PDB file of N, CA, C and O in Angstrom, chain B, residues numbered from 101:
ATOM      1  N   MET B 101      13.494  35.376  28.829  1.00  0.00           N
ATOM      2  CA  MET B 101      14.093  34.661  27.742  1.00  0.00           C
ATOM      3  C   MET B 101      14.196  33.181  27.982  1.00  0.00           C
ATOM      4  O   MET B 101      14.132  32.410  27.025  1.00  0.00           O
ATOM      5  N   ILE B 102      14.347  32.762  29.168  1.00  0.00           N
ATOM      6  CA  ILE B 102      14.453  31.350  29.488  1.00  0.00           C
ATOM      7  C   ILE B 102      13.103  30.668  29.240  1.00  0.00           C
ATOM      8  O   ILE B 102      13.032  29.522  28.795  1.00  0.00           O
ATOM      9  N   ASN B 103      11.998  31.441  29.556  1.00  0.00           N
ATOM     10  CA  ASN B 103      10.654  30.838  29.338  1.00  0.00           C
ATOM     11  C   ASN B 103      10.385  30.622  27.844  1.00  0.00           C
ATOM     12  O   ASN B 103       9.708  29.660  27.483  1.00  0.00           O
ATOM     13  N   VAL B 104      10.899  31.492  26.970  1.00  0.00           N
ATOM     14  CA  VAL B 104      10.685  31.367  25.579  1.00  0.00           C
ATOM     15  C   VAL B 104      11.436  30.153  25.123  1.00  0.00           C
ATOM     16  O   VAL B 104      10.921  29.354  24.341  1.00  0.00           O
ATOM     17  N   PHE B 105      12.630  30.005  25.595  1.00  0.00           N
ATOM     18  CA  PHE B 105      13.411  28.834  25.216  1.00  0.00           C
ATOM     19  C   PHE B 105      12.703  27.499  25.675  1.00  0.00           C
ATOM     20  O   PHE B 105      12.650  26.538  24.907  1.00  0.00           O
ATOM     21  N   ARG B 106      12.214  27.463  26.821  1.00  0.00           N
ATOM     22  CA  ARG B 106      11.458  26.292  27.269  1.00  0.00           C
ATOM     23  C   ARG B 106      10.220  26.013  26.397  1.00  0.00           C
ATOM     24  O   ARG B 106       9.883  24.870  26.087  1.00  0.00           O
ATOM     25  N   TYR B 107       9.573  27.106  26.029  1.00  0.00           N
ATOM     26  CA  TYR B 107       8.352  26.911  25.178  1.00  0.00           C
ATOM     27  C   TYR B 107       8.723  26.293  23.879  1.00  0.00           C
ATOM     28  O   TYR B 107       8.131  25.310  23.431  1.00  0.00           O
ATOM     29  N   VAL B 108       9.772  26.921  23.244  1.00  0.00           N
ATOM     30  CA  VAL B 108      10.215  26.400  21.918  1.00  0.00           C
ATOM     31  C   VAL B 108      10.668  24.975  21.972  1.00  0.00           C
ATOM     32  O   VAL B 108      10.348  24.169  21.099  1.00  0.00           O
ATOM     33  N   ARG B 109      11.410  24.671  22.995  1.00  0.00           N
ATOM     34  CA  ARG B 109      11.890  23.333  23.260  1.00  0.00           C
ATOM     35  C   ARG B 109      10.720  22.337  23.425  1.00  0.00           C
ATOM     36  O   ARG B 109      10.741  21.223  22.903  1.00  0.00           O
ATOM     37  N   CYS B 110       9.751  22.773  24.139  1.00  0.00           N
ATOM     38  CA  CYS B 110       8.522  21.906  24.464  1.00  0.00           C
ATOM     39  C   CYS B 110       7.758  21.748  23.113  1.00  0.00           C
ATOM     40  O   CYS B 110       7.317  20.641  22.805  1.00  0.00           O
ATOM     41  N   GLU B 111       7.601  22.773  22.343  1.00  0.00           N
ATOM     42  CA  GLU B 111       6.918  22.644  21.044  1.00  0.00           C
ATOM     43  C   GLU B 111       7.685  21.720  20.159  1.00  0.00           C
ATOM     44  O   GLU B 111       7.079  20.892  19.479  1.00  0.00           O
ATOM     45  N   TRP B 112       8.997  21.818  20.129  1.00  0.00           N
ATOM     46  CA  TRP B 112       9.811  20.905  19.281  1.00  0.00           C
ATOM     47  C   TRP B 112       9.639  19.468  19.795  1.00  0.00           C
ATOM     48  O   TRP B 112       9.463  18.546  18.999  1.00  0.00           O
ATOM     49  N   GLN B 113       9.687  19.283  21.045  1.00  0.00           N
ATOM     50  CA  GLN B 113       9.450  17.860  21.556  1.00  0.00           C
ATOM     51  C   GLN B 113       8.076  17.357  21.156  1.00  0.00           C
ATOM     52  O   GLN B 113       7.970  16.183  20.802  1.00  0.00           O
ATOM     53  N   VAL B 114       7.036  18.136  21.184  1.00  0.00           N
ATOM     54  CA  VAL B 114       5.759  17.694  20.792  1.00  0.00           C
ATOM     55  C   VAL B 114       5.725  17.322  19.270  1.00  0.00           C
ATOM     56  O   VAL B 114       5.138  16.318  18.865  1.00  0.00           O
ATOM     57  N   PHE B 115       6.345  18.132  18.513  1.00  0.00           N
ATOM     58  CA  PHE B 115       6.478  17.843  17.102  1.00  0.00           C
ATOM     59  C   PHE B 115       7.205  16.486  16.795  1.00  0.00           C
ATOM     60  O   PHE B 115       6.736  15.678  15.993  1.00  0.00           O
ATOM     61  N   ILE B 116       8.344  16.287  17.459  1.00  0.00           N
ATOM     62  CA  ILE B 116       9.170  15.060  17.288  1.00  0.00           C
ATOM     63  C   ILE B 116       8.226  13.858  17.735  1.00  0.00           C
ATOM     64  O   ILE B 116       8.140  12.856  17.027  1.00  0.00           O
ATOM     65  N   TYR B 117       7.567  13.975  18.850  1.00  0.00           N
ATOM     66  CA  TYR B 117       6.719  12.891  19.386  1.00  0.00           C
ATOM     67  C   TYR B 117       5.657  12.598  18.338  1.00  0.00           C
ATOM     68  O   TYR B 117       5.462  11.437  17.977  1.00  0.00           O
ATOM     69  N   LYS B 118       4.952  13.637  17.828  1.00  0.00           N
ATOM     70  CA  LYS B 118       3.799  13.376  16.871  1.00  0.00           C
ATOM     71  C   LYS B 118       4.465  12.780  15.605  1.00  0.00           C
ATOM     72  O   LYS B 118       3.894  11.838  15.056  1.00  0.00           O
ATOM     73  N   TRP B 119       5.598  13.244  15.110  1.00  0.00           N
ATOM     74  CA  TRP B 119       6.220  12.685  13.902  1.00  0.00           C
ATOM     75  C   TRP B 119       6.568  11.236  14.067  1.00  0.00           C
ATOM     76  O   TRP B 119       6.312  10.444  13.161  1.00  0.00           O
ATOM     77  N   ASN B 120       7.148  10.847  15.201  1.00  0.00           N
ATOM     78  CA  ASN B 120       7.586   9.492  15.449  1.00  0.00           C
ATOM     79  C   ASN B 120       6.388   8.592  15.611  1.00  0.00           C
ATOM     80  O   ASN B 120       6.485   7.403  15.307  1.00  0.00           O
ATOM     81  N   ASN B 121       5.291   9.087  16.066  1.00  0.00           N
ATOM     82  CA  ASN B 121       4.152   8.217  16.342  1.00  0.00           C
ATOM     83  C   ASN B 121       3.030   8.334  15.316  1.00  0.00           C
ATOM     84  O   ASN B 121       1.904   7.924  15.598  1.00  0.00           O
ATOM     85  N   ARG B 122       3.292   8.860  14.182  1.00  0.00           N
ATOM     86  CA  ARG B 122       2.362   9.001  13.133  1.00  0.00           C
ATOM     87  C   ARG B 122       1.982   7.603  12.578  1.00  0.00           C
ATOM     88  O   ARG B 122       2.825   6.706  12.596  1.00  0.00           O
ATOM     89  N   PRO B 123       0.792   7.401  12.106  1.00  0.00           N
ATOM     90  CA  PRO B 123       0.402   6.097  11.484  1.00  0.00           C
ATOM     91  C   PRO B 123       1.293   5.734  10.316  1.00  0.00           C
ATOM     92  O   PRO B 123       1.530   6.547   9.423  1.00  0.00           O
ATOM     93  N   GLN B 124       1.774   4.535  10.330  1.00  0.00           N
ATOM     94  CA  GLN B 124       2.600   4.064   9.309  1.00  0.00           C
ATOM     95  C   GLN B 124       1.702   3.219   8.304  1.00  0.00           C
ATOM     96  O   GLN B 124       0.770   2.519   8.700  1.00  0.00           O
ATOM     97  N   GLY B 125       2.042   3.339   7.057  1.00  0.00           N
ATOM     98  CA  GLY B 125       1.374   2.504   6.042  1.00  0.00           C
ATOM     99  C   GLY B 125       1.712   1.085   6.234  1.00  0.00           C
ATOM    100  O   GLY B 125       2.878   0.728   6.403  1.00  0.00           O
ATOM    101  N   ARG B 126       0.670   0.229   6.212  1.00  0.00           N
ATOM    102  CA  ARG B 126       0.835  -1.195   6.347  1.00  0.00           C
ATOM    103  C   ARG B 126       0.567  -1.869   5.061  1.00  0.00           C
ATOM    104  O   ARG B 126      -0.321  -1.437   4.326  1.00  0.00           O
ATOM    105  N   VAL B 127       1.307  -2.944   4.726  1.00  0.00           N
ATOM    106  CA  VAL B 127       1.047  -3.682   3.541  1.00  0.00           C
ATOM    107  C   VAL B 127       0.233  -4.848   3.901  1.00  0.00           C
ATOM    108  O   VAL B 127       0.618  -5.608   4.789  1.00  0.00           O
ATOM    109  N   SER B 128      -0.937  -5.051   3.231  1.00  0.00           N
ATOM    110  CA  SER B 128      -1.840  -6.108   3.585  1.00  0.00           C
ATOM    111  C   SER B 128      -1.350  -7.393   3.011  1.00  0.00           C
ATOM    112  O   SER B 128      -0.473  -7.398   2.147  1.00  0.00           O
ATOM    113  N   HIS B 129      -1.907  -8.507   3.482  1.00  0.00           N
ATOM    114  CA  HIS B 129      -1.510  -9.849   3.026  1.00  0.00           C
ATOM    115  C   HIS B 129      -1.861 -10.020   1.605  1.00  0.00           C
ATOM    116  O   HIS B 129      -1.109 -10.675   0.883  1.00  0.00           O
ATOM    117  N   SER B 130      -2.909  -9.501   1.154  1.00  0.00           N
ATOM    118  CA  SER B 130      -3.294  -9.595  -0.291  1.00  0.00           C
ATOM    119  C   SER B 130      -2.312  -8.973  -1.240  1.00  0.00           C
ATOM    120  O   SER B 130      -2.210  -9.352  -2.407  1.00  0.00           O
ATOM    121  N   TYR B 131      -1.608  -8.031  -0.730  1.00  0.00           N
ATOM    122  CA  TYR B 131      -0.640  -7.327  -1.562  1.00  0.00           C
ATOM    123  C   TYR B 131       0.448  -8.290  -2.120  1.00  0.00           C
ATOM    124  O   TYR B 131       0.922  -8.164  -3.249  1.00  0.00           O
ATOM    125  N   ARG B 132       0.813  -9.279  -1.223  1.00  0.00           N
ATOM    126  CA  ARG B 132       1.793 -10.224  -1.662  1.00  0.00           C
ATOM    127  C   ARG B 132       1.191 -11.431  -2.367  1.00  0.00           C
ATOM    128  O   ARG B 132       1.877 -12.044  -3.185  1.00  0.00           O
ATOM    129  N   THR B 133      -0.080 -11.813  -2.087  1.00  0.00           N
ATOM    130  CA  THR B 133      -0.553 -13.059  -2.527  1.00  0.00           C
ATOM    131  C   THR B 133      -1.577 -12.954  -3.779  1.00  0.00           C
ATOM    132  O   THR B 133      -1.786 -13.947  -4.476  1.00  0.00           O
ATOM    133  N   ASP B 134      -2.139 -11.847  -4.006  1.00  0.00           N
ATOM    134  CA  ASP B 134      -3.176 -11.703  -5.054  1.00  0.00           C
ATOM    135  C   ASP B 134      -2.408 -11.777  -6.445  1.00  0.00           C
ATOM    136  O   ASP B 134      -1.439 -11.051  -6.668  1.00  0.00           O
ATOM    137  N   PRO B 135      -2.867 -12.637  -7.309  1.00  0.00           N
ATOM    138  CA  PRO B 135      -2.238 -12.743  -8.623  1.00  0.00           C
ATOM    139  C   PRO B 135      -2.291 -11.490  -9.433  1.00  0.00           C
ATOM    140  O   PRO B 135      -1.337 -11.139 -10.127  1.00  0.00           O
ATOM    141  N   GLN B 136      -3.446 -10.790  -9.344  1.00  0.00           N
ATOM    142  CA  GLN B 136      -3.575  -9.556 -10.043  1.00  0.00           C
ATOM    143  C   GLN B 136      -2.541  -8.535  -9.652  1.00  0.00           C
ATOM    144  O   GLN B 136      -2.016  -7.775 -10.466  1.00  0.00           O
ATOM    145  N   ASN B 137      -2.264  -8.557  -8.318  1.00  0.00           N
ATOM    146  CA  ASN B 137      -1.218  -7.612  -7.814  1.00  0.00           C
ATOM    147  C   ASN B 137       0.151  -7.944  -8.391  1.00  0.00           C
ATOM    148  O   ASN B 137       0.952  -7.037  -8.621  1.00  0.00           O
ATOM    149  N   ARG B 138       0.436  -9.204  -8.629  1.00  0.00           N
ATOM    150  CA  ARG B 138       1.673  -9.605  -9.149  1.00  0.00           C
ATOM    151  C   ARG B 138       1.834  -9.025 -10.632  1.00  0.00           C
ATOM    152  O   ARG B 138       2.908  -8.555 -11.007  1.00  0.00           O
ATOM    153  N   TYR B 139       0.764  -9.082 -11.408  1.00  0.00           N
ATOM    154  CA  TYR B 139       0.790  -8.487 -12.723  1.00  0.00           C
ATOM    155  C   TYR B 139       0.962  -6.967 -12.687  1.00  0.00           C
ATOM    156  O   TYR B 139       1.721  -6.386 -13.462  1.00  0.00           O
ATOM    157  N   LEU B 140       0.261  -6.373 -11.799  1.00  0.00           N
ATOM    158  CA  LEU B 140       0.372  -4.903 -11.665  1.00  0.00           C
ATOM    159  C   LEU B 140       1.743  -4.518 -11.193  1.00  0.00           C
ATOM    160  O   LEU B 140       2.323  -3.566 -11.716  1.00  0.00           O
ATOM    161  N   GLN B 141       2.298  -5.237 -10.203  1.00  0.00           N
ATOM    162  CA  GLN B 141       3.657  -4.994  -9.725  1.00  0.00           C
ATOM    163  C   GLN B 141       4.676  -5.100 -10.854  1.00  0.00           C
ATOM    164  O   GLN B 141       5.588  -4.279 -10.951  1.00  0.00           O
ATOM    165  N   LYS B 142       4.523  -6.095 -11.691  1.00  0.00           N
ATOM    166  CA  LYS B 142       5.408  -6.349 -12.785  1.00  0.00           C
ATOM    167  C   LYS B 142       5.351  -5.134 -13.738  1.00  0.00           C
ATOM    168  O   LYS B 142       6.377  -4.611 -14.175  1.00  0.00           O
ATOM    169  N   ASP B 143       4.100  -4.709 -14.041  1.00  0.00           N
ATOM    170  CA  ASP B 143       3.948  -3.558 -14.960  1.00  0.00           C
ATOM    171  C   ASP B 143       4.504  -2.296 -14.378  1.00  0.00           C
ATOM    172  O   ASP B 143       5.064  -1.470 -15.097  1.00  0.00           O
ATOM    173  N   LEU B 144       4.361  -2.134 -13.101  1.00  0.00           N
ATOM    174  CA  LEU B 144       4.965  -0.895 -12.434  1.00  0.00           C
ATOM    175  C   LEU B 144       6.494  -0.908 -12.474  1.00  0.00           C
ATOM    176  O   LEU B 144       7.142   0.109 -12.723  1.00  0.00           O
ATOM    177  N   LEU B 145       7.037  -2.082 -12.222  1.00  0.00           N
ATOM    178  CA  LEU B 145       8.518  -2.120 -12.230  1.00  0.00           C
ATOM    179  C   LEU B 145       9.050  -1.925 -13.754  1.00  0.00           C
ATOM    180  O   LEU B 145      10.128  -1.378 -13.982  1.00  0.00           O
ATOM    181  N   ILE B 146       8.263  -2.383 -14.694  1.00  0.00           N
ATOM    182  CA  ILE B 146       8.697  -2.144 -16.055  1.00  0.00           C
ATOM    183  C   ILE B 146       8.614  -0.654 -16.302  1.00  0.00           C
ATOM    184  O   ILE B 146       9.510  -0.125 -16.960  1.00  0.00           O
ATOM    185  N   LEU B 147       7.585   0.085 -15.816  1.00  0.00           N
ATOM    186  CA  LEU B 147       7.485   1.503 -16.113  1.00  0.00           C
ATOM    187  C   LEU B 147       8.594   2.329 -15.415  1.00  0.00           C
ATOM    188  O   LEU B 147       9.053   3.358 -15.911  1.00  0.00           O
ATOM    189  N   VAL B 148       9.000   1.803 -14.214  1.00  0.00           N
ATOM    190  CA  VAL B 148      10.111   2.609 -13.481  1.00  0.00           C
ATOM    191  C   VAL B 148      11.463   2.014 -13.801  1.00  0.00           C
ATOM    192  O   VAL B 148      12.451   2.369 -13.160  1.00  0.00           O
ATOM    193  N   LYS B 149      11.540   1.128 -14.763  1.00  0.00           N
ATOM    194  CA  LYS B 149      12.776   0.495 -15.238  1.00  0.00           C
ATOM    195  C   LYS B 149      13.507  -0.259 -14.139  1.00  0.00           C
ATOM    196  O   LYS B 149      14.729  -0.185 -14.009  1.00  0.00           O
ATOM    197  N   GLY B 150      12.709  -0.999 -13.340  1.00  0.00           N
ATOM    198  CA  GLY B 150      13.286  -1.824 -12.312  1.00  0.00           C
ATOM    199  C   GLY B 150      13.673  -1.162 -11.043  1.00  0.00           C
ATOM    200  O   GLY B 150      14.238  -1.812 -10.164  1.00  0.00           O
ATOM    201  N   ASP B 151      13.406   0.073 -10.904  1.00  0.00           N
ATOM    202  CA  ASP B 151      13.799   0.814  -9.740  1.00  0.00           C
ATOM    203  C   ASP B 151      12.808   0.563  -8.631  1.00  0.00           C
ATOM    204  O   ASP B 151      11.773   1.228  -8.570  1.00  0.00           O
ATOM    205  N   VAL B 152      13.086  -0.356  -7.773  1.00  0.00           N
ATOM    206  CA  VAL B 152      12.165  -0.768  -6.702  1.00  0.00           C
ATOM    207  C   VAL B 152      11.922   0.392  -5.692  1.00  0.00           C
ATOM    208  O   VAL B 152      10.810   0.587  -5.201  1.00  0.00           O
ATOM    209  N   ALA B 153      12.978   1.127  -5.414  1.00  0.00           N
ATOM    210  CA  ALA B 153      12.828   2.284  -4.438  1.00  0.00           C
ATOM    211  C   ALA B 153      11.884   3.306  -4.987  1.00  0.00           C
ATOM    212  O   ALA B 153      11.122   3.869  -4.201  1.00  0.00           O
ATOM    213  N   THR B 154      11.861   3.588  -6.214  1.00  0.00           N
ATOM    214  CA  THR B 154      10.923   4.537  -6.805  1.00  0.00           C
ATOM    215  C   THR B 154       9.518   4.011  -6.781  1.00  0.00           C
ATOM    216  O   THR B 154       8.560   4.720  -6.473  1.00  0.00           O
ATOM    217  N   ALA B 155       9.425   2.762  -7.112  1.00  0.00           N
ATOM    218  CA  ALA B 155       8.026   2.146  -7.086  1.00  0.00           C
ATOM    219  C   ALA B 155       7.468   2.197  -5.616  1.00  0.00           C
ATOM    220  O   ALA B 155       6.310   2.562  -5.415  1.00  0.00           O
ATOM    221  N   LYS B 156       8.257   1.847  -4.652  1.00  0.00           N
ATOM    222  CA  LYS B 156       7.762   1.890  -3.278  1.00  0.00           C
ATOM    223  C   LYS B 156       7.495   3.317  -2.848  1.00  0.00           C
ATOM    224  O   LYS B 156       6.556   3.541  -2.084  1.00  0.00           O
ATOM    225  N   ARG B 157       8.257   4.280  -3.289  1.00  0.00           N
ATOM    226  CA  ARG B 157       8.049   5.678  -2.919  1.00  0.00           C
ATOM    227  C   ARG B 157       6.696   6.181  -3.539  1.00  0.00           C
ATOM    228  O   ARG B 157       5.918   6.866  -2.875  1.00  0.00           O
ATOM    229  N   LEU B 158       6.462   5.836  -4.765  1.00  0.00           N
ATOM    230  CA  LEU B 158       5.230   6.234  -5.537  1.00  0.00           C
ATOM    231  C   LEU B 158       4.046   5.564  -4.843  1.00  0.00           C
ATOM    232  O   LEU B 158       3.013   6.216  -4.690  1.00  0.00           O
ATOM    233  N   LEU B 159       4.128   4.341  -4.427  1.00  0.00           N
ATOM    234  CA  LEU B 159       2.979   3.708  -3.757  1.00  0.00           C
ATOM    235  C   LEU B 159       2.719   4.310  -2.421  1.00  0.00           C
ATOM    236  O   LEU B 159       1.572   4.570  -2.057  1.00  0.00           O
ATOM    237  N   ALA B 160       3.835   4.549  -1.637  1.00  0.00           N
ATOM    238  CA  ALA B 160       3.657   5.162  -0.324  1.00  0.00           C
ATOM    239  C   ALA B 160       3.036   6.585  -0.390  1.00  0.00           C
ATOM    240  O   ALA B 160       2.263   6.993   0.477  1.00  0.00           O
ATOM    241  N   GLN B 161       3.409   7.294  -1.439  1.00  0.00           N
ATOM    242  CA  GLN B 161       2.864   8.627  -1.675  1.00  0.00           C
ATOM    243  C   GLN B 161       1.288   8.517  -1.904  1.00  0.00           C
ATOM    244  O   GLN B 161       0.521   9.295  -1.336  1.00  0.00           O
ATOM    245  N   GLN B 162       0.881   7.602  -2.688  1.00  0.00           N
ATOM    246  CA  GLN B 162      -0.531   7.445  -2.932  1.00  0.00           C
ATOM    247  C   GLN B 162      -1.299   6.886  -1.686  1.00  0.00           C
ATOM    248  O   GLN B 162      -2.470   7.193  -1.462  1.00  0.00           O
ATOM    249  N   ARG B 163      -0.628   6.116  -0.954  1.00  0.00           N
ATOM    250  CA  ARG B 163      -1.259   5.641   0.382  1.00  0.00           C
ATOM    251  C   ARG B 163      -1.500   6.803   1.302  1.00  0.00           C
ATOM    252  O   ARG B 163      -2.516   6.876   1.992  1.00  0.00           O
ATOM    253  N   ARG B 164      -0.535   7.728   1.303  1.00  0.00           N
ATOM    254  CA  ARG B 164      -0.722   8.946   2.197  1.00  0.00           C
ATOM    255  C   ARG B 164      -1.799   9.815   1.609  1.00  0.00           C
ATOM    256  O   ARG B 164      -2.576  10.367   2.388  1.00  0.00           O
ATOM    257  N   ARG B 165      -1.920   9.986   0.358  1.00  0.00           N
ATOM    258  CA  ARG B 165      -2.841  10.886  -0.287  1.00  0.00           C
ATOM    259  C   ARG B 165      -4.315  10.377  -0.221  1.00  0.00           C
ATOM    260  O   ARG B 165      -5.271  11.127  -0.025  1.00  0.00           O
ATOM    261  N   HIS B 166      -4.405   9.008  -0.407  1.00  0.00           N
ATOM    262  CA  HIS B 166      -5.691   8.358  -0.495  1.00  0.00           C
ATOM    263  C   HIS B 166      -5.786   7.202   0.479  1.00  0.00           C
ATOM    264  O   HIS B 166      -5.805   6.054   0.033  1.00  0.00           O
ATOM    265  N   PRO B 167      -5.848   7.432   1.787  1.00  0.00           N
ATOM    266  CA  PRO B 167      -5.935   6.244   2.674  1.00  0.00           C
ATOM    267  C   PRO B 167      -7.183   5.510   2.572  1.00  0.00           C
ATOM    268  O   PRO B 167      -8.240   6.078   2.297  1.00  0.00           O
ATOM    269  N   GLY B 168      -7.083   4.160   2.805  1.00  0.00           N
ATOM    270  CA  GLY B 168      -8.283   3.347   2.905  1.00  0.00           C
ATOM    271  C   GLY B 168      -8.620   2.603   1.558  1.00  0.00           C
ATOM    272  O   GLY B 168      -9.602   1.863   1.492  1.00  0.00           O
ATOM    273  N   LYS B 169      -7.823   2.805   0.538  1.00  0.00           N
ATOM    274  CA  LYS B 169      -8.137   2.197  -0.781  1.00  0.00           C
ATOM    275  C   LYS B 169      -7.556   0.763  -0.771  1.00  0.00           C
ATOM    276  O   LYS B 169      -6.856   0.354   0.156  1.00  0.00           O
ATOM    277  N   THR B 170      -7.877   0.037  -1.832  1.00  0.00           N
ATOM    278  CA  THR B 170      -7.311  -1.351  -1.904  1.00  0.00           C
ATOM    279  C   THR B 170      -5.918  -1.290  -2.534  1.00  0.00           C
ATOM    280  O   THR B 170      -5.501  -0.296  -3.127  1.00  0.00           O
ATOM    281  N   ASP B 171      -5.229  -2.420  -2.364  1.00  0.00           N
ATOM    282  CA  ASP B 171      -3.858  -2.499  -2.900  1.00  0.00           C
ATOM    283  C   ASP B 171      -3.865  -2.385  -4.402  1.00  0.00           C
ATOM    284  O   ASP B 171      -3.013  -1.727  -4.998  1.00  0.00           O
ATOM    285  N   ASN B 172      -4.851  -3.043  -5.015  1.00  0.00           N
ATOM    286  CA  ASN B 172      -4.942  -2.900  -6.493  1.00  0.00           C
ATOM    287  C   ASN B 172      -5.168  -1.485  -6.950  1.00  0.00           C
ATOM    288  O   ASN B 172      -4.660  -1.044  -7.981  1.00  0.00           O
ATOM    289  N   TRP B 173      -5.947  -0.787  -6.151  1.00  0.00           N
ATOM    290  CA  TRP B 173      -6.275   0.607  -6.520  1.00  0.00           C
ATOM    291  C   TRP B 173      -4.976   1.437  -6.543  1.00  0.00           C
ATOM    292  O   TRP B 173      -4.706   2.175  -7.491  1.00  0.00           O
ATOM    293  N   TYR B 174      -4.189   1.291  -5.476  1.00  0.00           N
ATOM    294  CA  TYR B 174      -2.919   2.005  -5.431  1.00  0.00           C
ATOM    295  C   TYR B 174      -1.994   1.683  -6.632  1.00  0.00           C
ATOM    296  O   TYR B 174      -1.446   2.580  -7.272  1.00  0.00           O
ATOM    297  N   LEU B 175      -1.845   0.400  -6.903  1.00  0.00           N
ATOM    298  CA  LEU B 175      -1.060   0.018  -8.078  1.00  0.00           C
ATOM    299  C   LEU B 175      -1.552   0.588  -9.364  1.00  0.00           C
ATOM    300  O   LEU B 175      -0.788   1.133 -10.161  1.00  0.00           O
ATOM    301  N   GLU B 176      -2.836   0.459  -9.561  1.00  0.00           N
ATOM    302  CA  GLU B 176      -3.428   1.012 -10.824  1.00  0.00           C
ATOM    303  C   GLU B 176      -3.289   2.496 -10.941  1.00  0.00           C
ATOM    304  O   GLU B 176      -3.094   3.044 -12.026  1.00  0.00           O
ATOM    305  N   LYS B 177      -3.399   3.170  -9.755  1.00  0.00           N
ATOM    306  CA  LYS B 177      -3.360   4.669  -9.756  1.00  0.00           C
ATOM    307  C   LYS B 177      -1.935   5.083 -10.084  1.00  0.00           C
ATOM    308  O   LYS B 177      -1.754   6.005 -10.880  1.00  0.00           O
ATOM    309  N   VAL B 178      -0.904   4.445  -9.509  1.00  0.00           N
ATOM    310  CA  VAL B 178       0.487   4.802  -9.850  1.00  0.00           C
ATOM    311  C   VAL B 178       0.814   4.500 -11.284  1.00  0.00           C
ATOM    312  O   VAL B 178       1.492   5.276 -11.958  1.00  0.00           O
ATOM    313  N   ILE B 179       0.324   3.358 -11.755  1.00  0.00           N
ATOM    314  CA  ILE B 179       0.633   3.013 -13.213  1.00  0.00           C
ATOM    315  C   ILE B 179      -0.128   4.036 -14.141  1.00  0.00           C
ATOM    316  O   ILE B 179       0.434   4.490 -15.138  1.00  0.00           O
ATOM    317  N   TRP B 180      -1.320   4.367 -13.822  1.00  0.00           N
ATOM    318  CA  TRP B 180      -2.115   5.308 -14.627  1.00  0.00           C
ATOM    319  C   TRP B 180      -1.389   6.668 -14.653  1.00  0.00           C
ATOM    320  O   TRP B 180      -1.242   7.281 -15.710  1.00  0.00           O
ATOM    321  N   ASP B 181      -0.941   7.123 -13.478  1.00  0.00           N
ATOM    322  CA  ASP B 181      -0.301   8.425 -13.432  1.00  0.00           C
ATOM    323  C   ASP B 181       1.017   8.448 -14.158  1.00  0.00           C
ATOM    324  O   ASP B 181       1.342   9.455 -14.789  1.00  0.00           O
ATOM    325  N   LEU B 182       1.789   7.391 -14.100  1.00  0.00           N
ATOM    326  CA  LEU B 182       3.007   7.360 -14.883  1.00  0.00           C
ATOM    327  C   LEU B 182       2.724   7.316 -16.390  1.00  0.00           C
ATOM    328  O   LEU B 182       3.417   7.997 -17.146  1.00  0.00           O
ATOM    329  N   GLU B 183       1.779   6.578 -16.835  1.00  0.00           N
ATOM    330  CA  GLU B 183       1.417   6.534 -18.263  1.00  0.00           C
ATOM    331  C   GLU B 183       0.897   7.847 -18.709  1.00  0.00           C
ATOM    332  O   GLU B 183       1.197   8.309 -19.810  1.00  0.00           O
ATOM    333  N   ARG B 184       0.076   8.487 -17.819  1.00  0.00           N
ATOM    334  CA  ARG B 184      -0.486   9.804 -18.236  1.00  0.00           C
ATOM    335  C   ARG B 184       0.613  10.869 -18.360  1.00  0.00           C
ATOM    336  O   ARG B 184       0.575  11.688 -19.279  1.00  0.00           O
ATOM    337  N   ASP B 185       1.591  10.864 -17.444  1.00  0.00           N
ATOM    338  CA  ASP B 185       2.660  11.815 -17.486  1.00  0.00           C
ATOM    339  C   ASP B 185       3.571  11.591 -18.610  1.00  0.00           C
ATOM    340  O   ASP B 185       4.157  12.553 -19.106  1.00  0.00           O
ATOM    341  N   ARG B 186       3.744  10.367 -19.068  1.00  0.00           N
ATOM    342  CA  ARG B 186       4.635  10.070 -20.206  1.00  0.00           C
ATOM    343  C   ARG B 186       3.988  10.429 -21.520  1.00  0.00           C
ATOM    344  O   ARG B 186       4.709  10.656 -22.491  1.00  0.00           O
ATOM    345  N   ARG B 187       2.703  10.494 -21.612  1.00  0.00           N
ATOM    346  CA  ARG B 187       1.989  10.898 -22.834  1.00  0.00           C
ATOM    347  C   ARG B 187       2.121  12.408 -23.131  1.00  0.00           C
ATOM    348  O   ARG B 187       1.976  12.836 -24.277  1.00  0.00           O
ATOM    349  N   ARG B 188       2.386  13.174 -22.123  1.00  0.00           N
ATOM    350  CA  ARG B 188       2.445  14.611 -22.280  1.00  0.00           C
ATOM    351  C   ARG B 188       3.701  15.019 -23.041  1.00  0.00           C
ATOM    352  O   ARG B 188       3.925  16.207 -23.272  1.00  0.00           O
TER     353      ARG B 188
END
């Protein structure tokens, strides 16, 4: 029984280690400086009624689903998805 407990504890520690050391999404410099991003950011905030937390969550979700795309692509994708869902 003690060996089972040690195994479960070890597996849990491995899970925690992997979770804490997973790659984090980084925001590139162009995200803040590109004028087109500013317009897209403004459009996104209008769609989510100024809820910055929701906008960040939606962008982070798309970054996890589609890694390696440009910042403009993520903004356009989130805006397109919101507009598509509202047409239904």
